C-alpha positions as CSV (number, residue, x, y, z in Angstrom):
1,M,166.7,32.7,-22.6
2,S,164.5,30.7,-24.9
3,S,166.1,27.6,-26.3
4,T,163.7,27.3,-29.2
5,S,163.3,30.8,-30.7
6,T,165.8,32.8,-32.6
7,T,167.8,35.1,-30.3
8,V,168.7,38.6,-31.4
9,V,170.8,41.0,-29.3
10,V,169.9,44.6,-29.9
11,G,172.6,47.1,-28.8
12,V,171.6,50.7,-28.4
13,C,174.1,53.5,-28.5
14,G,173.8,57.0,-27.1
15,G,172.3,59.1,-29.9
16,I,169.1,61.0,-30.4
17,A,167.9,58.2,-32.7
18,A,168.0,55.8,-29.7
19,Y,164.2,56.2,-29.3
20,K,163.7,54.4,-32.6
21,S,165.1,51.2,-31.0
22,A,161.7,50.8,-29.2
23,E,160.0,50.3,-32.6
24,L,162.7,47.9,-33.8
25,I,162.3,45.8,-30.6
26,R,158.5,45.7,-31.1
27,S,158.9,44.7,-34.7
28,L,161.3,41.9,-33.9
29,K,159.1,40.6,-31.1
30,S,156.2,40.5,-33.6
31,L,158.2,38.0,-35.6
32,N,158.7,35.9,-32.4
33,F,162.4,36.7,-31.9
34,D,163.8,36.4,-28.4
35,V,165.2,39.9,-28.0
36,H,167.9,40.9,-25.5
37,V,168.8,44.6,-25.2
38,I,172.2,46.0,-24.3
39,P,172.1,49.8,-24.1
40,T,175.3,51.8,-23.5
41,L,175.2,54.0,-20.4
42,N,174.8,57.0,-22.7
43,A,171.9,55.4,-24.5
44,L,170.0,55.4,-21.2
45,R,170.1,59.2,-21.3
46,F,167.8,59.0,-24.3
47,I,165.6,56.0,-23.6
48,G,164.7,54.3,-20.3
49,E,165.7,50.9,-19.1
50,A,162.1,50.1,-18.1
51,T,160.9,50.8,-21.7
52,L,163.5,48.5,-23.2
53,S,162.8,45.8,-20.7
54,A,159.0,45.9,-21.2
55,L,159.2,45.8,-25.0
56,S,161.8,43.0,-25.1
57,G,160.3,40.9,-22.4
58,N,163.8,40.3,-20.9
59,K,165.9,42.0,-18.2
60,V,168.1,44.7,-19.7
61,M,171.8,44.3,-19.1
62,T,173.9,47.4,-19.0
63,D,177.1,46.6,-17.3
64,V,179.8,43.9,-17.4
65,W,179.7,43.8,-13.6
66,Q,176.0,43.2,-13.5
67,E,175.4,39.5,-12.4
68,A,179.1,39.1,-13.0
69,Q,179.0,35.4,-11.9
70,D,177.0,34.6,-15.0
71,V,179.5,36.2,-17.4
72,Q,176.7,37.9,-19.4
73,H,178.8,39.0,-22.4
74,I,179.9,35.5,-23.0
75,N,176.5,33.9,-22.5
76,L,174.8,36.5,-24.8
77,A,177.6,36.1,-27.4
78,K,177.2,32.3,-27.5
79,T,173.4,32.3,-27.7
80,A,172.9,35.2,-30.2
81,D,171.9,34.3,-33.7
82,A,172.6,37.9,-34.7
83,I,173.7,41.1,-33.0
84,A,172.4,44.5,-34.2
85,V,173.5,47.9,-32.9
86,Y,170.7,50.3,-33.6
87,P,171.7,53.1,-33.6
88,T,175.5,53.0,-33.9
89,T,177.4,56.1,-33.1
90,A,180.7,57.3,-34.6
91,D,182.4,56.9,-31.2
92,F,181.2,53.3,-30.8
93,M,182.5,52.3,-34.3
94,A,185.9,53.9,-33.4
95,R,186.0,51.8,-30.2
96,L,185.2,48.6,-32.1
97,V,188.0,49.3,-34.5
98,E,190.4,49.6,-31.6
99,G,189.1,46.3,-30.1
100,R,188.0,47.9,-26.9
101,S,185.7,46.0,-24.6
102,N,185.1,48.4,-21.7
103,D,181.3,48.0,-21.7
104,L,178.9,45.1,-22.0
105,L,177.9,45.8,-25.6
106,S,181.4,46.0,-27.1
107,A,182.5,43.0,-25.0
108,T,179.6,41.0,-26.3
109,L,180.4,41.9,-29.9
110,L,184.1,41.0,-29.5
111,S,183.1,37.6,-28.0
112,S,180.6,36.6,-30.7
113,S,180.9,34.8,-34.0
114,A,177.2,35.6,-34.9
115,P,176.4,38.0,-37.8
116,K,177.0,41.6,-36.6
117,I,175.0,44.4,-38.1
118,L,175.6,48.1,-37.5
119,F,173.1,50.9,-38.2
120,P,175.0,54.2,-38.1
121,A,173.2,57.4,-37.3
122,M,174.9,60.8,-36.9
123,H,175.2,64.2,-38.4
124,T,176.3,64.4,-42.1
125,E,179.7,65.9,-41.4
126,M,180.4,63.2,-38.8
127,W,179.4,60.4,-41.2
128,L,181.5,61.8,-44.1
129,N,184.5,62.6,-41.9
130,P,187.5,60.6,-43.2
131,A,188.1,59.0,-39.8
132,T,184.5,57.6,-39.7
133,Q,184.7,56.4,-43.3
134,E,188.0,54.6,-42.5
135,N,186.5,53.0,-39.5
136,V,183.5,51.8,-41.6
137,R,185.9,50.3,-44.2
138,I,187.9,48.5,-41.5
139,L,184.8,47.1,-39.8
140,R,183.4,45.9,-43.1
141,E,186.7,44.1,-43.8
142,R,186.3,42.4,-40.4
143,G,182.9,41.0,-41.4
144,Y,180.5,43.6,-40.0
145,L,177.5,44.5,-42.2
146,I,177.1,48.3,-42.0
147,L,173.9,49.8,-43.4
148,N,174.7,53.3,-44.7
149,P,172.4,55.9,-43.1
150,E,169.6,57.5,-45.1
151,E,169.1,61.0,-46.2
152,G,166.5,63.0,-44.4
153,K,165.8,65.4,-41.6
154,L,168.4,65.5,-38.8
155,T,168.6,67.2,-35.4
156,S,169.0,71.0,-35.1
157,G,166.7,71.4,-38.2
158,D,169.4,70.2,-40.6
159,S,168.8,67.7,-43.4
160,G,171.2,65.4,-45.1
161,L,172.9,62.0,-45.0
162,G,173.0,60.5,-41.5
163,R,169.4,59.5,-40.7
164,L,168.9,56.1,-39.0
165,C,167.6,53.3,-41.2
166,D,163.8,52.8,-40.8
167,P,162.9,50.2,-38.1
168,L,161.0,47.9,-40.5
169,A,163.9,47.9,-43.0
170,A,166.3,47.1,-40.1
171,T,164.0,44.2,-39.1
172,A,164.2,42.8,-42.6
173,V,168.0,42.9,-42.5
174,I,168.2,41.3,-39.1
175,S,165.7,38.6,-40.1
176,H,167.7,37.8,-43.2
177,A,170.9,37.5,-41.2
178,T,169.4,34.8,-39.0
179,T,167.9,32.7,-41.8
180,R,170.8,32.2,-44.3
181,K,174.1,30.3,-43.9
182,D,176.1,33.1,-45.4
183,P,173.9,36.2,-45.1
184,F,176.5,38.7,-46.2
185,D,177.7,36.9,-49.2
186,L,177.8,40.1,-51.4
187,T,179.9,42.1,-49.0
188,G,182.3,44.4,-50.9
189,V,180.6,43.7,-54.3
190,K,179.5,46.8,-56.2
191,I,176.2,46.4,-57.9
192,L,174.4,48.8,-60.3
193,I,170.7,48.3,-60.6
194,T,168.2,50.1,-62.9
195,A,164.5,50.2,-62.2
196,G,161.2,51.9,-63.2
197,G,159.8,52.8,-66.6
198,T,161.2,55.6,-68.7
199,R,159.0,58.4,-70.2
200,E,159.5,59.9,-73.7
201,S,157.9,63.3,-74.1
202,I,155.5,64.2,-76.9
203,D,154.9,67.7,-75.7
204,P,155.1,69.5,-72.3
205,V,152.1,67.5,-71.0
206,R,152.1,64.1,-72.7
207,F,154.5,61.3,-72.9
208,L,155.0,57.6,-74.0
209,S,155.7,55.2,-71.2
210,N,154.9,51.7,-69.9
211,K,153.3,50.0,-66.9
212,S,156.5,49.3,-64.9
213,S,156.2,50.2,-61.2
214,G,159.9,49.6,-60.4
215,K,159.0,47.2,-57.6
216,Q,161.2,44.3,-58.8
217,G,164.2,46.6,-59.3
218,F,163.7,48.2,-55.8
219,A,163.4,44.7,-54.3
220,L,166.7,43.7,-55.9
221,A,168.3,46.8,-54.5
222,T,166.9,46.0,-51.0
223,A,168.1,42.4,-51.2
224,A,171.5,43.2,-52.5
225,S,172.0,45.9,-49.8
226,V,170.9,43.5,-47.1
227,R,173.5,40.9,-48.3
228,G,176.2,43.5,-47.9
229,A,176.6,44.8,-51.5
230,D,177.5,48.4,-52.3
231,V,174.4,49.3,-54.3
232,T,173.7,52.1,-56.7
233,L,170.1,52.3,-57.9
234,I,169.1,54.4,-61.0
235,S,165.4,54.6,-61.3
236,A,162.9,56.2,-63.7
237,N,159.6,57.5,-62.6
238,T,158.6,55.8,-59.4
239,T,157.1,56.8,-56.1
240,L,158.7,53.9,-54.1
241,T,160.9,54.6,-51.1
242,V,164.6,54.3,-51.6
243,P,166.0,51.2,-49.8
244,A,168.2,51.8,-46.8
245,G,171.9,52.1,-47.5
246,V,171.5,52.5,-51.3
247,T,172.9,55.3,-53.4
248,F,170.0,56.6,-55.5
249,K,169.9,58.5,-58.8
250,S,166.6,59.6,-60.5
251,V,166.1,59.8,-64.3
252,E,163.1,60.3,-66.6
253,T,163.9,59.4,-70.2
254,S,165.8,56.6,-71.9
255,S,168.5,59.0,-72.9
256,E,168.9,60.2,-69.3
257,M,169.1,56.5,-68.2
258,L,171.7,55.9,-70.9
259,E,173.9,58.7,-69.6
260,A,173.5,57.7,-66.0
261,V,174.5,54.1,-66.8
262,K,177.5,55.2,-68.8
263,V,178.8,57.2,-65.8
264,E,178.4,54.3,-63.4
265,R,178.9,51.1,-65.4
266,E,182.7,50.7,-65.2
267,S,183.0,51.0,-61.4
268,H,180.6,48.2,-60.7
269,D,181.1,44.4,-60.6
270,I,177.5,43.6,-61.5
271,V,175.0,45.5,-63.6
272,I,171.4,44.5,-63.3
273,M,169.2,46.1,-66.0
274,A,165.7,45.7,-64.4
275,A,164.3,49.0,-65.8
276,A,161.6,49.0,-68.4
277,I,163.3,51.3,-71.0
278,S,161.3,52.7,-73.9
279,D,162.2,51.1,-77.2
280,F,161.0,54.2,-79.2
281,T,161.0,57.9,-78.7
282,P,159.3,60.7,-80.8
283,N,161.3,62.1,-83.7
284,E,160.2,65.6,-82.5
285,V,158.9,67.0,-79.3
286,S,156.5,69.8,-79.5
287,I,157.5,72.9,-77.5
288,E,153.9,73.7,-76.7
289,K,151.0,71.5,-75.8
290,I,149.4,70.0,-78.9
291,K,145.8,71.2,-79.2
292,K,143.0,68.8,-80.0
293,T,141.6,71.4,-82.4
294,Q,144.8,71.7,-84.3
295,T,144.4,68.5,-86.3
296,P,141.6,65.8,-86.7
297,E,144.3,63.1,-86.2
298,L,147.6,63.0,-84.5
299,H,150.4,61.1,-86.2
300,L,153.5,60.3,-84.2
301,F,156.8,59.5,-85.9
302,L,159.1,57.4,-83.7
303,K,162.7,56.4,-83.8
304,P,164.4,53.6,-81.8
305,T,166.2,54.4,-78.6
306,E,169.7,53.1,-78.0
307,D,169.9,49.6,-76.7
308,I,171.6,50.1,-73.4
309,L,171.8,46.4,-72.6
310,R,173.6,45.6,-75.9
311,L,176.0,48.5,-75.2
312,L,176.8,47.1,-71.7
313,T,177.5,43.6,-73.0
314,A,179.7,44.9,-75.8
315,T,181.7,47.1,-73.4
316,A,181.8,45.0,-70.2
317,T,185.0,45.2,-68.2
318,K,186.9,42.0,-67.3
319,G,185.0,40.0,-64.7
320,Q,181.9,42.2,-64.9
321,T,178.5,40.4,-64.9
322,I,175.7,41.9,-67.0
323,V,172.1,40.8,-66.0
324,G,169.3,41.5,-68.5
325,F,165.5,41.6,-67.9
326,A,162.8,41.0,-70.5
327,A,159.0,41.3,-70.2
328,E,157.3,39.1,-72.9
329,T,153.8,38.1,-74.0
330,G,152.3,35.3,-76.0
331,T,153.3,31.8,-76.9
332,N,156.6,30.6,-75.4
333,A,157.1,34.0,-73.9
334,L,159.7,32.9,-71.4
335,E,161.8,30.9,-73.8
336,R,161.8,33.6,-76.4
337,G,162.8,36.2,-73.9
338,L,165.6,34.1,-72.6
339,E,167.0,33.5,-76.1
340,K,166.9,37.2,-76.9
341,L,168.8,38.2,-73.8
342,L,171.5,35.5,-74.1
343,K,172.0,36.5,-77.8
344,K,172.6,40.1,-76.6
345,G,175.5,38.7,-74.5
346,C,174.0,38.7,-71.0
347,Q,175.6,36.3,-68.5
348,V,172.4,36.1,-66.5
349,A,168.9,36.6,-67.9
350,V,165.5,37.1,-66.2
351,V,162.3,36.8,-68.1
352,N,158.7,37.2,-67.0
353,D,155.4,36.7,-68.9
354,V,153.3,39.9,-68.6
355,S,150.4,38.7,-70.7
356,E,147.0,40.1,-69.6
357,G,148.7,42.7,-67.4
358,R,150.3,40.3,-65.1
359,V,153.3,41.3,-62.9
360,F,153.1,45.1,-63.3
361,G,152.4,46.8,-60.0
362,E,151.9,43.5,-58.2
363,E,153.6,42.3,-55.1
364,T,154.5,38.9,-56.6
365,N,156.3,37.7,-59.6
366,Q,157.2,34.5,-61.5
367,V,160.3,34.4,-63.6
368,L,162.6,32.2,-65.7
369,I,166.2,32.7,-64.7
370,G,168.9,31.5,-67.2
371,T,172.6,31.8,-67.5
372,A,175.1,31.9,-70.4
373,S,176.4,28.5,-69.1
374,G,173.1,26.9,-70.0
375,S,171.4,26.6,-66.6
376,K,167.8,27.7,-66.3
377,E,165.1,27.6,-63.7
378,T,161.5,28.7,-63.6
379,S,160.5,30.0,-60.1
380,E,157.2,29.6,-58.3
381,R,155.1,32.6,-57.9
382,L,156.8,34.4,-55.0
383,T,157.0,37.9,-53.5
384,K,159.3,40.2,-55.4
385,I,161.8,40.3,-52.6
386,Q,162.0,36.5,-52.7
387,I,162.5,36.6,-56.5
388,A,165.2,39.2,-55.9
389,H,167.1,36.8,-53.6
390,L,166.7,33.9,-56.2
391,I,168.2,36.2,-58.9
392,L,171.1,37.2,-56.6
393,D,171.7,33.6,-55.7
394,T,172.0,32.7,-59.4
395,I,174.3,35.6,-60.1
396,S,176.5,34.6,-57.2
397,Q,176.6,30.9,-58.3
398,Y,177.5,32.0,-61.8
399,R,180.3,34.2,-60.7
400,L,181.7,31.6,-58.4
401,S,181.7,29.0,-61.2
402,G,184.0,31.2,-63.2
403,K,181.9,30.9,-66.3
């Protein structure tokens, strides 16, 4: 094993999705990880040992009796910076709950104190079975990070919840686990995040909206899920891919966003309002498309939409943290936005300056993050996923301070 590079053990269980482990290994190797693969015997029915060895660049270990004199499961457990099981079957999780160690992969997991990440993949009914859900709950309590499967096409032509997390998304989770002292610091925390820009209809064809792409809200959902949080994402009008393991709800208008937030708010520990919600909506919506020939000028009469953020701060449950976002322009944009959000009662406030079209649709962002306790920090220009982690760090520190 390499003594300088970061070591990741990739376990592969016996499911049809095992073939995707090849892409995960390739992705990890591209980031210079030292990858060691432990397939179960059933996994080798789906993907060959030669493939796994060639891609990882290391000999594939499959049995506790293989090179027994070197006690492979102890050596791998000691040197691993993270252990990821991709895919993880329902049977394998059941055996982990029981503490069984009758194969090399389970023995390595039981012997290691490294971050352990499971990526379940199975048919919808198996995933939703009470026995499986109870095993997931127990393993999470024991410190495992379990990324919920995605919705999509399954075997036998079915479609539903149970599809294995995308290899690139899994790579991001594993990379995060090896670079932070406490990578799963949000385990068990329920976080509600809003994203995207709402649309207010004028007629069946036209609408009022804004330039929000939803990228920062989706980055927050991704980062929170990677850190172990139970994330619900409510998004308006975006074409972005839903992050792995995140519960997703789609809305269009500010009123639909309001109703969706009302349903979810009380059951979450943290609410992050990153969506760009319209401040105004037309007094009347035309049933038919308004013709250009109908009138030489079109006058729109608008009324304010309900302030969802103010509603949340006014009705927050005990211990709940409300995080507000503001996009401002002009002189002292960041400071004005921070003052506005804190006056509304937010515990944590995030402000960016969108003058001259900055931020919208871009891959980077620069923000001022402030808290009700008086702390504030302006970030460098970073990727939106890096900004997301900075925001989550601030939220965690604020909650731990008890303020």
